[in-house]
N, C-alpha and C positions, 0 to 999 in steps of 0.2 A: 660119385665124384666126377667132375668134368674131365674129359680127356683132351688131347691136342686137337686143334681144328684140322679137319681132313680125315678124321677117323672113319672107319668103315661103317660105324653106327652113328648117323647124324644126331640122333637124340642124345647120345652119350656125350656129345660135345657141348651141350647146353649146361649152363650153371644150374645147380639144383636150388631148391628153395632154401635149404640150410646155408648154402654159400651166399646167396643174395641177402640173407637175414642180417649180415653185418652192416648193411646200409640202412636198415630200418630204424635203429635207435636215433640217429641224427634227425631223420624226418619227423619222428614222433616227438622228440624233445622240443623242437621249434614250435610245433603245434600246441603241445601241452603248456609250454611257458606262456604263450599268447593267451590261452584260456585262463591260466593261473592268475595272470596280472589283472585280467578283466574281472575276476571273482573277488578281488580284494576291495574292501571298503575301509575298515578301521586300520588295517595294516598299512595302507597307503598314507595314513596320517602320521606314521611314526618316522623318526629320524633313523636313517639306515646307516649302521656302523659296519656293514659287511666288509668294507675295504680294509678294516683293521685286522681281519683274520684271513686275508688271502694267503698269507705265508704260514698259516697254521694257528693253532690255539683253540681253546674251548671256553675262554672267559674274557670278557672285556670289562675293565675297571674304569669307571667314570667318576672323577672326583667331584664332590659337591662343595662348592665354596660358599661358606656362610657370609652374610653381610657383616662388614666391620661395624664398630660402634658408631653411634650418631655423632655428627659434627659437634665439637665443643668450643666454647669461647676460650681463646688463649689469653690468660691473665699475664701481666708483666712479671718477669722474674720467676714464673712458675713453670716447672718442666712439663713436657708433654706426657700425658698418661697413656701408656701403651696397654692395649687389651689383647687377649688371646681368644680367638674364635675356635669353637669346636667344629672340626671339619668331619665330613662323612664320606663314605665311599659307596657308590652304587655299582653293582656288577650285573652284567648280562651273561648268563650262563647259556652257552649254545649246546643244549643237551636234548632237544626234542627232535627225534627222528621219526618222520611220518611217511607213509606210503599209500598208494592206491594202485590196485592191480586188476587185471582182467585176463581171461583166457579166450582167445578168438580163433575159431576154426577158419581154414582156407585163407591164409594171409594173402595169397595171390589175388583173391577177389577184392580184398580190402585195398591193396595197393592200386588196383585198377579203378577204384571208386573213391574219388577225393571226398565226396560227401560222407561216405561211411567212415573214412579215416577221421574226418573232422568231428564226427559224432563221438567216437571213442576218445579222441584227444581232448575234446571239450569236457567229456565226463571225468577223465582222469585229472585234468587241470582244475576243474571245478572242485573236486573232492580234496585235492591238495590245498587249494585256496581256502576252502571251508575249514580245513584243519588248522590253518594258520589263523583264520579269523576267530575261531573258538579259543585258541591260545591267547590271542590278543585281548579278547573280552575278559578272560579269566584274570589277566594281568591288570587291566583297568579296574576291575571290580575289587581289587585289593585296597583301593582308596578308602579311607575312613571318613572322608568328608563328603557330605551329600546335600542336595537341595530338595527339600520336601515340598511337593506341590499339592499337598492335601487340602490347602485352604481355597482351592479353586471352586468357583460356583458349580462347575460341571466336573464330575469325577473323571479321572483318566484323560485329562486334557491339559494343554498348555495354553494359557491366555496371555494377554498383553502385560498384565501385572506380573505374572511369573517370569516373562522374558525380561522385564525391567529389573526384577530381583536378581535373576541370573547375571545380568550385565553388571549390576552393582557388586555382586560377589566376585566376579572375575576382576573387575577394575580395582577393588579393594585389595586384592592379592597381587597387584602389579602385573596383571595379565591383560594386555591390550586386546580389545575385542576383535581387531582385525588379525590377531595371531591365534584366535581361539576357533573352535568348531563345535557344533552341536551334532551328536550322533544319537538318533532316536529310533525306537522300535516303531512298527507300523501304526500302532494305536496313537502314539503321541505325534508322530510325523503327520498323519492325516488330520489330527486336531488343529494343526496350524492353518488349515484351510478355513477355519472358523474366524480367523483374524483378518478381517477385510483390509485393514491398514497395510498388511504385508503382502497379500497375494492378489489383490484386485489390479487389473491392468491399468486402471485410471490412476492408481497410486504408484505403480512401479514403472510403467511404460514398457515392460517386457512382454511381448506378444505371446511367448510360450508359457508364461506363468498360468493362465487359465486352463492349460492342457494338463496340469497336474505336477508342475515343477515348483518346488520351494527352493529358491536359490540361496538367499541370505536373509537373516533376521538380526537386527541390531548390529549389522556389520559382520556377523559370523556366518560362514557357510554351514548349511544343514545337510546331513547325510542320513540316508535310511539304511538300517541294518536289521536283518531278521535273526541275528545271532546274539541278542542281548537277553541272557537267561539267568544270570547269577543273582544272588540275594545279597543285601547289605549285611555287614557283620554286626555282631552285638555290641561292638565298641564304636560303631559309626555314629556321627553326629550330623545334624543339619547345619546349614550355613549360619544359623543363629546360636550354635553350640548347644542345641537341645538334643537330648538323647533320642535315638531312634530304636524302635523295636526290631529285634533281629528277625529276619524272615521276609522282609519286604523285598519283592522282586524288583530289580532295577528296570527302569524304563528307558534309560539312555545315559549319556555322559556329556558333560561340558569339559572340553579338553583343550589345554594349551598346546601349541605345536612343539614344545620342548619336553612334554610330559611322558613321552613314550619312545622307547628305543627298541630297535629290532636289528638282528644280524643273521645272515645266512652264511654258514661255512660251506654249504652245498646247495646250489640253486636247483630248482626242480629239474630232474634229469630222468630219462627213461631208458630202460634196458629191456631187450626182448630175447627170448630163447625159444627155439623150435622144439616141440615135444612130439617125437615120432609116435609114441603110444596113443596120443590123442589127436594126432594130425592137426595140431593147433600151435599157435604162438602164445607163449606166456609173456605178458607185458606188465612191467612194474615201473611206476613212477614214484620217486621219493625226493625228499629234501631234508636238510638238517638246519635247524635254526634255533634262535633264542629270542625272547621278548621280555621287556622289563618296564615297569612303571617307574619313571625317573623323578620321584619326588621324595622328600624326607620331611622331618618335623619342622624344618626352617621355612618351608614354603609349600603351599598346596597349589598344584597345577591341574588336578583332575577332580571333578566332582561327579558323583553318581546322582542320577535323578530318580527319586523315589516318591511314592505316594503312601503315606503311613496307612497300614492295615491292608495294603494291596499285595496279594500273594499270587496273582495271575493277571495277565493283560488280555 
């Protein structure tokens, strides 16, 4: 314990590591949250409902309003025909509690080295972000609507005809292309470089495109994710309503910006505790969140991208 300044023992007047430890969680939390946000890809495309649970709660109910009946011709002296729509309720359950932890010796050395602190903070933030990304991918994979790219001339690629078909599917379902996004695994993302119309500098005028950036195709931003691993369900159909074989591994998603909801009741936070037995600091970062695919039978807003008979990419 620290004693009063002016003690006969100067060393005893210095604060111990355990007393200074109360300042460490705030430093770590800021660093971890910065790394966490950089690690998100799919989750950043979700509508954030976190503000609705700032006062508590574990479930967010989102009403789904079905379209009313088509406009009808009003005949003279004939009353208006009122119809009742069947409404649905979509709920985001905030029930996922994830953590990432580490035990680090000689915390004093870490505090004196910003680079070392950043390395541990980046690792914890990355793992927490990865956990959210995995949960988001699982939610998106619940869609039963898919786009089958098996008709391409080259297997495991996206070509111009496929992009045209994707665009048609989105627009047919009243999803404007500028409100949609393509999320692709590395195989399909890299296949876009085959399409000269979209990535050649003479076509786009963007000087950074030849360096490996795919910005937009058909007006839709394109994102790369290494966390697309789920398989389509045995009740999934392609965009032409044909049945798909269960077990096809998804290669990506076509996603409208209203199709995904996420909420955090606890943002990434870090706590640390000094362990005398190990002369180390135990550091734990955690968050509490929920994620939900916000579509029902009345309208499809998310399509999985599959290639029939493809079980690995």
